[in-house]
C-alpha positions, 0 to 999 in steps of 0.5 A: 784729485788732480788739479792744475799747479796754479791751484796748489803748491805741493806735488805728489808722486803720481804727477811729479814727473811733470813737475816742470809742466805745471801740474800737481796734486793738492795737499791735505789742507791745513786746518784753519783756525779763527785767527789764521787763514791757510795760504796753501791753496786758493779754492774760492773765487777772487771776489769771495776772498776780497769780500772777506778781506774787506771785513777782516780787522786783523792785519795778518788775516787781511794780508792772507785773504788778499794774497789768496785773492791774488792767487785765485786771480792767477788760477784764472789767468787774470794777471792784470787783477793779480798784479793790482791786488799784490800792489794794493797789499804790499804797503801793509804786509806784516813783517812775517816770513810766510807772508812776505815769501808768499807775496814774492812767490805770487809776484813771480807767478805773475811775471812767469805768466807774462814771460818775464822770467828773469824778473820772476827769478829776481823776486825769488831771491829769499833772505837766508834767515827766513825759516819757511814751512815745507810746503813753501820751500817746495813751491819755491824750488819748484817754481825756480826750476821751471823758470830756469827751464823756461829761460833755457838754463839747464844747469841752474834748473837741475841745481834747483831740482836737487834742492827741491828733492830734499823737501820731498818724501823718498818716492817723490824725491826719486822721481825728481832725481830722474828729472835731474838725470834727464836734464844732465844727460844731454850736456857736453862732458866738458860742461859737466866737468866745469860745474862739478866742483861746486862745493856749495851744493855737494849733492848737485856736484855729485850728480854732475860728477856722475853724469861726467863719468857716465859720458867719459867712460861709457866706451870702456865698461871696465873703466866705467865700473871702476870709476863708478865704484870710486864715486860711490865710495866718495859719495856714500849718502848720495841718492845716485849712489843708493840707486844708480839711474836705470839707463846707467845700470843698463849700460854697465850690463851692455857688452861693446862690439869688438869685431875682428872682421869688419865688412864695408858694403859700398858701390865700388863700381858703376855710376855711384862709385865716385861718391862711394870712394870718398866714404871708402877713403874716410874709412881707410884714413880712420883705420890708419889713424889707429891701426890694429893688426887684430882687426881687418877691414874688407870692402864688398861691391854692392853694384850687383845688389846689396843682398849679394854683397851682404851674403858674401861678407857674411860668408867671409866671416864678417862679425860687423857690417858697415853699409850699404850707402845708398838709400835704395840698397838699405831699403832692399835689405830691410824689406828682404828681412821684413819679408822673411820675418812675415813668412816665418810668422805666417807659418802655422803653429807646429804640430810636430817636432819637425815643424817646430824645427822648421819654424825655428830655422825660418825665424833664425834666418830673419835675425841680423846675423851680424851687427850692422851700421847702415850708412843711410836711413829708411822712412819705416823700419822695425828697430833691432838691437844690432842695427844702426842708421847713420846718415848725413840727413838734410832733415836732421840738419833742419831739426838741429837748426830749430834747436839752435834758434830756440837756444839762441832765444829766437821766438818768431823765425821766418823760413825762406825755403827753396820750392823743391823736394829737399827744401820742403822736407827740411822746412817741414822738419824744422817746423815739426821740431819748432812746434815740439819746442814752442807749441807754435808753427814757424812761418814758412815761405817757399821761393822759386828761382829767378825773378820770383825769389825777389817777390817772395822775399818782399812778400814775406817781409811785408815790403809789398804791402808797405809799398801798396799803402804808399801808392794809395796815399800818393794817389790820394794826396799827390806824388809830392808825398815822400815816403819810404817802405817799411818791413816787418818788425815782428820776426826776430830771425830768418832761416834760409834753406837754400842751395849754394847757387841761390844764397848769393842772390837770396841774402842780398834780396833780404838785406835790401828789403829791410827798411831803414826803420827796422833793425836787421834780424840774425840770418841763419842757413844750412850747410847746403848754402855754403859756397865752394869758392875760396874767394874772400870777396865772395865770402864778404857778401855773407858777412854776419850770416850764421851757418851750420856744418860738420865741425871738421869743415867749420874750423880748418886744421892740418887734417883738412889741409892734408885732405885738400892736398890729396884730393884737390877736386873734392868739394864740401859734399865729398868732404862730408862723405869722407868724414862720415866714413871716418866716423863710421869706423870710429863708432863701431866700438861705441854703438852698443854703449851709446844706445844703452846710455842715451846721454852718451855723446861722441865728438865726431868729425861729423858732429856731436853724435848720439844714438836714439833707442831705435838705433838712429845716429843723431848729429848735432852740428857746429855753427860758424859766422862769416866775419870780414870775409872769413867763416869763424867758429862760434 
């Protein structure tokens, strides 16, 4: 029978996958004797335990019953009475590790429920000489892992799970190992490498080394196999050596794309040609960075229709396609493919060999003839193994921002978003991710340009309400009363979704509407807000503002200077498309492995890139902060 974690401390195979979310299965109760009360779980009410404790004459038995009462209070979410019970029993605790450990464990549980994670972890600093029962060690490592998760310390969380697995049966330990692998996969390979020399925990160090190998060598299956073989020889007893993670095994069996004729579909003529030219220049620059005479790159014009351009590319022998660029072009190709698929599936079951051949030919026509990396996304599509979607999506940037604020420890952000289609989509995307991370909605205020912007800022910060209260007091007591407005203190960050025309007005409105009684909160914004002016005076107005953008534009280098020299009229938008084209060609040989191994990330010029199971390219942007008129990378 399943129970909440707060009613038990042992975990079972059926629910171990959710070990960090608070569920577990009650173990077989320890048989009680007349002189000992089991601490494994609390099945009675707090009142019953307290009544029994009042009657108990043996000191240890009294301790046990009081601890069980505290445990029962925790089960009910009553942290106040749990704390009082633990404080009452603390002076009389017998000097026995099981009792002392249980008191610390329950104290940590109370602190966990009140979100004091660091103090809870401090309670769980058990002396090394304590020898505890298996069930207590499982509870100990289980709680510590969850606390590290809540305090956003993935390395420590994974390390604690490694220790937890040593106390579990093999089937349950295997599920914990999957948890460890899932935690380590998203981490950057340099982070993995830095912690992989931890000699105090060889099993954990082995997991870090395995995760590093999987990331670093994923692009080259032959090297990956060799490095994994070496690792397995060096770690014969490691759980990962006995059974490689499933996605790693899948990546080993995935063949990378090695095209010889790459076709690029872009609107080379017509009104969108100027935009497409920036992508084209990026692809050419990417090819020239590491030219290969055995690989050709040819461009096909989509101005007369994306379907026609794709047919021309396939007729020319293309074995990989990049593009098209425009969302409408991507949609037309996807819709044409879906229509052909529906027609093929709608045919009657063949009653003859000729009908069977006709149906097989129709079905063959709907399959992607060559792998394809679309340079945009669509809202609805059926995933295909050889189709990928790469877009500089504003909504993806907002999702990435929600993760950034969460990682920075922000608990109650305020969003100020432009009241237009892009602003609303970005705000909704941020809010969706924020709810996924915190189970709470973000507070959003939409502003209109002009005078209404100031009013929206004042309303969102509570300034108008404060001024109205001051006016009412003055009306009652006279104008001689001196008072200054107060702004809200419950928010701990502001995320601005604004254009670069709005930001120079929006940020000063925020600055002047923080009262002298409140500490200004961190300000975040998007790459859309980035001003084009190179003026240091203009940038001075943005001091202390944190902004997201592609890595290539956060920190200037020789390459960014060369692009500025070759195309001096380009703004940041054109430069981002140039970098997108550069990365698109670089990704071709990596896409299959990136999809097979979700934890594999490629450090591109447009961000830290990974591939979702549906083929979507995810971007993790870089962040910078304005200081003394200069944007500096974080």
